MDTraj code that builds the backbone (N, CA, C; nanometers):
import mdtraj as md
import numpy as np

residues = "MET PRO ARG PRO ARG GLN SER LEU ARG ALA SER GLU GLU GLY PHE LEU SER ILE LEU GLY CYS CYS MET LEU PHE ALA VAL LEU PHE CYS GLY MET THR LEU SER TYR LEU ALA LYS ASN GLU MET GLU SER LEU ASN ARG TYR GLN ALA GLU ILE GLN LEU HIS TYR ALA ALA LYS SER CYS MET GLU LYS ALA VAL LEU LEU LEU GLU ASN GLN HIS ILE THR ASP ALA ALA GLU LYS PHE GLN LYS THR THR CYS VAL LEU ASP VAL GLN PHE SER ASP ARG ILE HIS ALA VAL VAL HIS ALA LYS GLU LYS SER GLY VAL ILE LEU LEU MET ALA ARG ALA GLU GLN PRO SER LEU TRP GLY ILE PRO ALA TYR GLN ALA VAL TYR GLY TYR MET LYS LYS GLU GLY ASP PHE TYR VAL TRP THR GLY TRP PHE GLU GLN ASN ASN".split()
xyz = np.array([
    [12.3198, 2.6708, 8.9921],
    [12.4259, 2.8002, 9.0382],
    [12.4269, 2.8239, 9.1826],
    [12.5286, 2.8896, 9.2453],
    [12.5093, 2.9091, 9.3736],
    [12.4126, 3.0299, 9.4141],
    [12.3603, 3.0403, 9.4955],
    [12.2357, 3.1077, 9.5486],
    [12.3461, 3.2150, 9.6123],
    [12.3216, 3.3738, 9.6024],
    [12.3981, 3.4779, 9.6588],
    [12.3806, 3.4831, 9.7855],
    [12.4737, 3.4983, 9.8776],
    [12.4419, 3.4707, 10.0169],
    [12.3751, 3.6325, 10.0253],
    [12.2761, 3.5964, 10.1273],
    [12.1985, 3.7204, 10.1734],
    [12.2719, 3.7417, 10.3402],
    [12.2888, 3.8978, 10.2883],
    [12.3813, 3.9754, 10.4502],
    [12.2975, 4.0272, 10.5221],
    [12.1382, 4.0371, 10.5059],
    [12.0535, 4.0747, 10.5997],
    [11.9725, 3.9593, 10.6436],
    [11.9532, 3.9555, 10.7829],
    [11.8809, 3.8612, 10.8525],
    [11.7416, 3.8841, 10.8198],
    [11.6561, 3.7706, 10.8614],
    [11.5194, 3.7648, 10.8495],
    [11.4061, 3.9395, 10.8887],
    [11.5040, 3.9525, 11.0152],
    [11.4325, 4.0613, 11.0636],
    [11.4453, 4.2049, 11.0290],
    [11.5254, 4.2032, 10.9289],
    [11.5732, 4.3408, 10.8970],
    [11.5674, 4.3637, 10.7415],
    [11.4522, 4.3003, 10.6680],
    [11.4382, 4.2926, 10.5526],
    [11.3813, 4.4309, 10.5207],
    [11.3052, 4.4864, 10.5836],
    [11.2309, 4.5923, 10.5423],
    [11.2737, 4.7258, 10.6218],
    [11.3826, 4.7196, 10.6867],
    [11.4307, 4.8515, 10.7490],
    [11.4527, 4.9411, 10.6497],
    [11.5401, 4.9352, 10.5084],
    [11.6145, 5.0304, 10.4349],
    [11.4880, 5.0911, 10.3558],
    [11.3711, 5.0262, 10.3572],
    [11.2471, 5.0798, 10.3172],
    [11.1792, 5.1554, 10.4195],
    [11.2078, 5.1344, 10.5106],
    [11.1104, 5.2209, 10.6292],
    [11.1943, 5.3643, 10.6548],
    [11.3413, 5.3137, 10.6808],
    [11.4489, 5.4871, 10.6396],
    [11.3876, 5.5543, 10.5207],
    [11.4441, 5.4792, 10.4112],
    [11.3914, 5.5619, 10.3289],
    [11.2570, 5.6542, 10.3018],
    [11.1604, 5.5835, 10.3634],
    [11.0329, 5.6828, 10.3634],
    [11.0292, 5.7683, 10.4717],
    [11.1188, 5.7454, 10.6025],
    [11.1228, 5.8617, 10.6921],
    [11.2167, 5.9813, 10.6387],
    [11.3240, 5.9531, 10.5684],
    [11.3900, 6.0548, 10.4776],
    [11.3385, 6.1242, 10.3970],
    [11.2187, 6.0548, 10.2944],
    [11.1696, 6.1183, 10.2512],
    [11.0731, 6.2206, 10.2752],
    [10.9901, 6.1670, 10.3733],
    [10.9098, 6.2720, 10.4752],
    [10.9826, 6.3796, 10.5467],
    [11.0883, 6.3607, 10.5905],
    [11.1635, 6.4903, 10.6221],
    [11.2021, 6.5781, 10.5376],
    [11.2517, 6.5249, 10.3964],
    [11.2989, 6.6153, 10.3215],
    [11.1473, 6.6973, 10.2448],
    [11.0628, 6.6099, 10.2434],
    [10.9229, 6.6788, 10.1869],
    [10.8913, 6.7804, 10.3254],
    [10.8983, 6.7674, 10.4469],
    [10.8518, 6.8383, 10.5467],
    [10.9042, 6.9845, 10.5332],
    [11.0606, 6.9513, 10.5237],
    [11.1419, 7.0720, 10.5394],
    [11.1108, 7.1592, 10.3998],
    [11.0922, 7.1018, 10.2865],
    [11.0150, 7.1927, 10.1663],
    [10.9027, 7.2318, 10.1865],
    [10.8156, 7.1802, 10.2402],
    [10.6668, 7.2600, 10.2372],
    [10.6992, 7.3513, 10.3780],
    [10.8198, 7.3709, 10.4429],
    [10.8198, 7.4487, 10.5495],
    [10.8870, 7.5592, 10.4650],
    [10.9501, 7.5532, 10.3922],
    [11.0578, 7.6264, 10.3112],
    [10.9694, 7.7316, 10.2230],
    [10.8635, 7.6167, 10.1659],
    [10.7571, 7.7285, 10.0537],
    [10.6574, 7.8081, 10.1730],
    [10.6294, 7.7719, 10.2659],
    [10.5313, 7.8286, 10.3624],
    [10.5971, 7.9353, 10.4198],
    [10.7390, 7.9444, 10.4614],
    [10.7957, 8.0386, 10.4991],
    [10.8378, 8.1518, 10.3557],
    [10.8294, 8.1096, 10.2384],
    [10.8524, 8.2326, 10.1137],
    [10.7379, 8.2721, 10.1003],
    [10.6100, 8.1973, 10.1273],
    [10.4894, 8.2629, 10.0885],
    [10.4337, 8.3987, 10.2182],
    [10.4730, 8.3358, 10.3112],
    [10.4545, 8.4480, 10.3888],
    [10.5462, 8.5424, 10.3848],
    [10.6613, 8.5564, 10.3477],
    [10.7404, 8.6530, 10.3068],
    [10.6944, 8.7358, 10.2196],
    [10.6342, 8.6756, 10.0847],
    [10.6184, 8.7468, 9.9776],
    [10.4874, 8.8356, 10.0044],
    [10.3885, 8.7597, 10.0950],
    [10.2992, 8.8383, 10.1484],
    [10.3492, 8.9774, 10.2163],
    [10.4126, 8.9249, 10.3051],
    [10.4424, 9.1128, 10.3914],
    [10.5352, 9.1757, 10.2960],
    [10.6259, 9.1346, 10.1905],
    [10.6690, 9.2336, 10.0897],
    [10.5818, 9.3162, 10.0110],
    [10.4603, 9.2308, 9.9730],
    [10.3403, 9.2932, 9.9000],
    [10.2890, 9.3895, 9.9822],
    [10.2472, 9.3341, 10.0940],
    [10.1639, 9.4282, 10.2036],
    [10.2464, 9.5853, 10.2130],
    [10.3794, 9.5384, 10.2480],
    [10.4679, 9.6690, 10.2694],
    [10.4764, 9.7704, 10.1282],
    [10.4693, 9.6810, 10.0175],
    [10.5155, 9.7647, 9.8835],
    [10.3556, 9.8446, 9.8824],
    [10.2278, 9.7888, 9.9072],
    [10.1334, 9.8246, 9.9323],
    [10.0939, 9.9700, 9.9728],
    [10.1265, 9.9441, 10.0925],
    [10.1646, 10.0554, 10.2002],
    [10.2241, 10.1758, 10.1633],
    [10.3178, 10.1631, 10.1085],
    [10.4212, 10.2447, 10.0342],
    [10.3527, 10.3475, 9.9467],
    [10.2919, 10.2529, 9.8796],
    [10.2459, 10.2788, 9.7349],
    [10.1017, 10.3660, 9.7710],
    [10.0471, 10.3524, 9.8796],
    [9.9316, 10.4500, 9.9437],
    [9.9673, 10.5859, 9.9759],
    [10.0942, 10.5333, 10.0462],
    [10.1714, 10.6913, 10.1115],
    [10.2104, 10.8070, 10.0124],
    [10.2663, 10.7412, 9.9215],
    [10.3111, 10.8269, 9.8197],
    [10.2058, 10.8828, 9.7310],
    [10.1075, 10.8109, 9.7077],
    [9.9567, 10.8523, 9.6205],
    [9.9215, 10.9604, 9.7499],
    [9.8804, 10.9537, 9.8675],
    [9.8765, 11.0753, 9.9368],
    [9.9602, 11.1898, 9.9062],
    [10.0725, 11.1343, 9.9373],
    [10.1945, 11.2937, 9.9536],
    [10.1640, 11.3509, 9.8205],
    [10.1592, 11.2341, 9.7024],
    [10.1644, 11.3547, 9.5757],
    [10.0366, 11.4094, 9.5557],
    [9.9053, 11.3473, 9.6300],
    [9.8053, 11.4395, 9.5962],
    [9.7855, 11.5705, 9.7076],
    [9.8706, 11.5316, 9.8126],
    [9.9023, 11.6951, 9.8770],
    [9.9763, 11.7898, 9.8109],
    [10.0775, 11.7528, 9.7606],
    [10.1595, 11.8414, 9.6750],
    [10.0609, 11.9332, 9.5651],
    [9.9579, 11.8094, 9.5021],
    [9.9063, 11.9011, 9.3861],
    [9.8130, 11.9902, 9.4547],
    [9.7203, 11.9249, 9.5473],
    [9.6453, 12.0750, 9.6378],
    [9.7095, 12.1645, 9.6782],
    [9.8502, 12.1343, 9.7370],
    [9.8740, 12.2710, 9.7697],
    [9.9563, 12.3603, 9.6700],
    [10.0132, 12.3181, 9.5220],
    [10.0183, 12.4174, 9.4337],
    [9.8746, 12.4776, 9.3848],
    [9.7531, 12.3893, 9.3889],
    [9.6540, 12.4548, 9.3302],
    [9.5951, 12.5866, 9.4519],
    [9.5918, 12.5550, 9.5697],
    [9.5973, 12.6352, 9.6582],
    [9.6884, 12.7711, 9.6593],
    [9.7942, 12.7521, 9.6415],
    [9.8719, 12.8574, 9.6101],
    [9.8828, 12.9412, 9.4967],
    [9.8532, 12.8609, 9.3863],
    [9.8244, 12.9453, 9.2637],
    [9.6710, 13.0164, 9.2467],
    [9.5676, 12.9553, 9.3376],
    [9.4489, 13.0396, 9.3760],
    [9.4777, 13.2041, 9.4601],
    [9.5769, 13.1922, 9.5067],
    [9.6093, 13.3411, 9.6220],
    [9.5099, 13.3649, 9.6939],
    [9.4847, 13.2872, 9.7970],
    [9.3836, 13.2819, 9.8736],
    [9.4066, 13.3811, 10.0196],
    [9.3458, 13.4640, 10.0127],
    [9.3500, 13.5644, 10.1080],
    [9.2943, 13.5519, 10.2481],
    [9.1636, 13.5076, 10.2440],
    [9.1009, 13.4501, 10.3771],
    [9.0730, 13.2903, 10.3825],
    [9.1172, 13.1929, 10.4196],
    [9.1046, 13.0988, 10.4202],
    [8.9967, 13.0481, 10.4931],
    [8.9261, 13.1235, 10.5995],
    [8.8343, 13.1163, 10.6870],
    [8.7070, 13.1108, 10.5802],
    [8.7305, 13.1642, 10.5202],
    [8.5613, 13.2248, 10.4372],
    [8.5996, 13.1093, 10.3365],
    [8.7218, 13.0661, 10.2849],
    [8.6916, 12.9841, 10.1527],
    [8.6840, 12.8579, 10.2174],
    [8.7171, 12.7923, 10.3341],
    [8.6626, 12.6646, 10.3570],
    [8.5884, 12.6607, 10.4648],
    [8.4810, 12.7231, 10.4432],
    [8.3982, 12.7558, 10.5721],
    [8.2384, 12.6437, 10.4869],
    [8.2310, 12.6557, 10.3463],
    [8.1271, 12.5950, 10.2906],
    [8.1628, 12.4297, 10.2596],
    [8.2973, 12.4033, 10.2045],
    [8.3531, 12.2871, 10.1469],
    [8.5172, 12.2574, 10.1712],
    [8.5074, 12.1258, 10.2513],
    [8.6394, 12.1271, 10.2832],
    [8.7450, 12.0342, 10.1867],
    [8.6781, 11.9985, 10.0736],
    [8.7605, 11.9016, 9.9818],
    [8.8344, 11.9752, 9.9025],
    [8.9456, 11.9599, 9.8874],
    [9.0085, 12.0633, 9.7824],
    [9.0412, 11.9766, 9.6457],
    [9.0886, 11.8418, 9.6743],
    [9.1393, 11.7283, 9.5692],
    [9.0846, 11.6099, 9.5616],
    [9.0314, 11.5520, 9.4640],
    [8.9680, 11.4149, 9.4798],
    [9.0383, 11.3695, 9.3399],
    [9.1214, 11.2585, 9.3531],
    [9.1913, 11.1668, 9.2297],
    [9.1766, 11.0680, 9.2484],
    [9.1494, 10.9977, 9.1398],
    [9.1265, 10.8395, 9.1551],
    [9.2408, 10.7911, 9.0253],
    [9.3278, 10.7046, 9.1341],
    [9.4167, 10.6361, 9.0480],
    [9.3563, 10.5282, 8.9655],
    [9.4700, 10.4768, 8.8674],
    [9.4335, 10.3631, 8.7523],
    [9.4543, 10.2525, 8.8520],
    [9.5326, 10.2442, 8.9520],
    [9.5146, 10.0978, 9.0199],
    [9.4174, 10.0857, 9.1262],
    [9.2970, 10.1272, 9.1063],
    [9.1942, 10.1558, 9.2024],
    [9.2592, 10.2233, 9.3464],
    [9.3604, 10.3280, 9.3396],
    [9.3806, 10.4011, 9.4578],
    [9.2673, 10.5084, 9.4326],
    [9.1775, 10.5553, 9.5645],
    [9.1353, 10.6874, 9.5794],
    [9.2097, 10.7678, 9.6621],
    [9.2436, 10.8973, 9.6251],
    [9.2929, 10.9751, 9.7024],
    [9.1986, 11.1415, 9.7164],
    [9.1794, 11.1745, 9.8463],
    [9.1311, 11.2864, 9.8482],
    [9.1939, 11.3837, 9.9726],
    [9.1978, 11.5308, 9.9008],
    [9.2578, 11.6226, 9.9958],
    [9.1837, 11.6899, 10.0727],
    [9.1610, 11.7079, 10.2243],
    [9.0528, 11.7871, 10.2878],
    [9.1608, 11.9020, 10.3426],
    [9.0939, 12.0521, 10.3658],
    [9.1376, 12.1367, 10.4257],
    [9.0699, 12.1842, 10.5309],
    [9.1317, 12.2494, 10.6197],
    [9.0446, 12.3218, 10.7391],
    [9.1514, 12.4181, 10.7631],
    [9.1010, 12.5538, 10.8002],
    [9.1217, 12.7008, 10.8327],
    [9.1398, 12.6752, 11.0136],
    [9.2424, 12.7118, 11.0556],
    [9.2101, 12.7110, 11.2106],
    [9.3461, 12.8055, 11.2673],
    [9.2847, 12.9532, 11.2893],
    [9.4143, 13.0137, 11.3673],
    [9.5048, 13.0992, 11.2554],
    [9.4632, 13.0993, 11.1292],
    [9.5626, 13.1683, 11.0532],
    [9.6434, 13.0405, 10.9729],
    [9.5865, 12.9366, 10.9839],
    [9.6785, 12.8122, 10.9033],
    [9.5762, 12.7510, 10.8360],
    [9.6491, 12.6677, 10.7394],
    [9.5238, 12.5589, 10.6644],
    [9.5941, 12.4463, 10.7071],
    [9.5362, 12.3608, 10.7542],
    [9.5269, 12.2220, 10.7896],
    [9.5061, 12.1225, 10.6988],
    [9.5708, 12.0488, 10.6261],
    [9.5570, 11.9799, 10.5042],
    [9.5613, 11.8291, 10.5528],
    [9.5007, 11.7675, 10.5060],
    [9.4669, 11.5984, 10.5409],
    [9.4544, 11.5291, 10.4010],
    [9.5853, 11.4554, 10.3712],
    [9.5345, 11.3760, 10.2359],
    [9.5221, 11.2239, 10.2421],
    [9.4077, 11.1677, 10.2255],
    [9.4078, 11.0123, 10.2355],
    [9.3929, 10.9517, 10.1365],
    [9.4628, 10.8388, 10.1169],
    [9.4582, 10.7385, 9.9909],
    [9.3931, 10.6232, 10.0655],
    [9.3149, 10.5661, 9.9677],
    [9.2684, 10.4023, 10.0136],
    [9.2832, 10.3381, 9.8918],
    [9.2286, 10.1799, 9.9070],
    [9.2324, 10.0938, 9.8253],
    [9.1185, 10.0266, 9.8644],
    [9.0543, 9.9960, 9.8023],
    [8.8781, 9.9328, 9.8744],
    [8.9169, 9.7852, 9.9036],
    [9.0061, 9.6753, 9.8748],
    [8.9798, 9.5823, 9.9161],
    [9.1388, 9.4989, 9.9186],
    [9.2177, 9.5313, 9.9791],
    [9.3822, 9.5486, 9.9874],
    [9.3673, 9.4243, 10.1144],
    [9.3937, 9.2725, 10.0826],
    [9.4253, 9.1664, 10.1905],
    [9.2636, 9.1914, 10.2280],
    [9.1598, 9.1652, 10.1661],
    [9.0427, 9.1582, 10.2128],
    [8.9908, 9.2762, 10.3268],
    [9.0863, 9.3650, 10.3044],
    [8.9960, 9.4788, 10.4224],
    [9.0596, 9.5788, 10.3387],
    [8.9706, 9.7240, 10.3503],
    [9.0002, 9.8353, 10.2896],
    [9.1440, 9.8844, 10.3646],
    [9.2353, 9.9506, 10.2786],
    [9.3849, 9.9726, 10.3578],
    [9.3796, 10.1289, 10.3321],
    [9.4312, 10.2209, 10.4144],
    [9.4473, 10.3554, 10.3633],
    [9.5642, 10.3992, 10.4260],
    [9.6127, 10.5300, 10.3788],
    [9.7377, 10.6071, 10.4343],
    [9.7257, 10.7467, 10.4328],
    [9.7415, 10.8151, 10.5637],
    [9.6951, 10.9243, 10.5359],
    [9.8323, 11.0437, 10.5760],
    [9.8211, 11.1490, 10.5215],
    [9.9651, 11.2003, 10.5560],
    [9.8694, 11.3683, 10.5642],
    [9.9544, 11.4456, 10.6424],
    [9.9109, 11.5814, 10.7264],
    [10.0540, 11.6378, 10.6793],
    [10.0097, 11.7970, 10.6358],
    [10.0471, 11.9472, 10.6467],
    [9.9983, 12.0543, 10.6402],
    [10.0357, 12.1551, 10.6713],
    [9.9623, 12.2746, 10.6993],
    [10.0577, 12.4214, 10.5690],
    [9.9746, 12.4850, 10.5844],
    [10.0257, 12.6193, 10.4909],
    [9.9864, 12.7727, 10.5926],
    [10.0945, 12.8300, 10.5851],
    [10.0704, 12.9603, 10.6827],
    [10.0704, 13.0550, 10.5734],
    [9.9912, 13.1822, 10.6599],
    [9.9838, 13.2632, 10.6110],
    [10.0822, 13.4062, 10.6111],
    [10.1811, 13.4319, 10.5201],
    [10.2801, 13.4735, 10.5015],
    [10.2464, 13.6450, 10.4208],
    [10.2153, 13.7652, 10.4973],
    [10.2066, 13.8546, 10.4045],
    [10.0545, 13.8359, 10.3877],
    [10.0092, 13.8405, 10.2414],
    [9.8559, 13.8465, 10.1636],
    [9.8391, 13.6953, 10.1549],
    [9.8850, 13.5913, 10.1643],
    [9.8687, 13.5037, 10.0644],
    [9.9027, 13.3645, 10.2150],
    [9.8774, 13.2684, 10.1540],
    [9.8939, 13.1312, 10.1782],
    [10.0351, 13.0717, 10.1198],
    [10.0966, 12.9896, 10.1813],
    [10.2396, 12.9044, 10.1476],
    [10.2606, 12.7834, 10.2142],
    [10.3059, 12.6922, 10.1790],
    [10.3164, 12.5726, 10.1976],
    [10.4244, 12.5987, 10.2830],
    [10.4220, 12.5433, 10.4111],
    [10.4877, 12.5312, 10.5077],
    [10.5728, 12.4091, 10.5764],
    [10.4962, 12.2921, 10.5491],
    [10.5821, 12.1894, 10.5777],
    [10.4393, 12.0208, 10.6277],
    [10.5286, 11.9082, 10.6238],
    [10.4512, 11.8233, 10.7181],
    [10.4501, 11.8194, 10.8516],
    [10.3214, 11.7427, 10.8864],
    [10.3562, 11.6873, 11.0345],
    [10.2681, 11.5662, 11.0636],
    [10.3346, 11.5203, 11.1838],
    [10.2937, 11.3970, 11.1919],
    [10.1525, 11.3661, 11.2949],
    [10.0722, 11.3022, 11.2548],
    [9.9377, 11.2994, 11.3262],
    [9.9009, 11.2007, 11.4427],
    [9.9346, 11.2445, 11.5584],
    [9.9440, 11.0975, 11.6775],
    [9.8095, 11.0692, 11.7088],
    [9.7954, 10.9370, 11.6920],
    [9.6429, 10.8799, 11.7007],
    [9.6471, 10.8856, 11.8772],
])
top = md.Topology()
chain = top.add_chain()
for i, resn in enumerate(residues, 1):
    res = top.add_residue(resn, chain, resSeq=i)
    for name in ("N", "CA", "C"):
        top.add_atom(name, md.element.get_by_symbol(name[0]), res)
traj = md.Trajectory(xyz[None], top)
């Protein structure tokens, strides 16, 4: 039986194996790069979602505190907030703790709500929102939000 003719020279015998391994490594490298990028994007999305959750937890506690203060019909905020400044303290089920503090200044009640989560991304994370109530007539009413510049 005749022997099949070899089309490869003796020096080319392992070239296709080496080329196949290089292509395999290139595809593997691309796959690892894409999985790394996807992981970073998911972490970034989770951080953003957690920050938004903290922000809205602080805002909801602020609104609860405002309703509480409006229902108390405070006439003299300087006397009320001289001893205590904590208006509301709430613990949410997903380890978010929110506190609302109040301070009277020049006929205005300044409110600060801070929501924090103890171990988000390995460090404590928090979001704070600020608002104020103004005296209209005999009582204080909600006036709005304001930005605190650091």
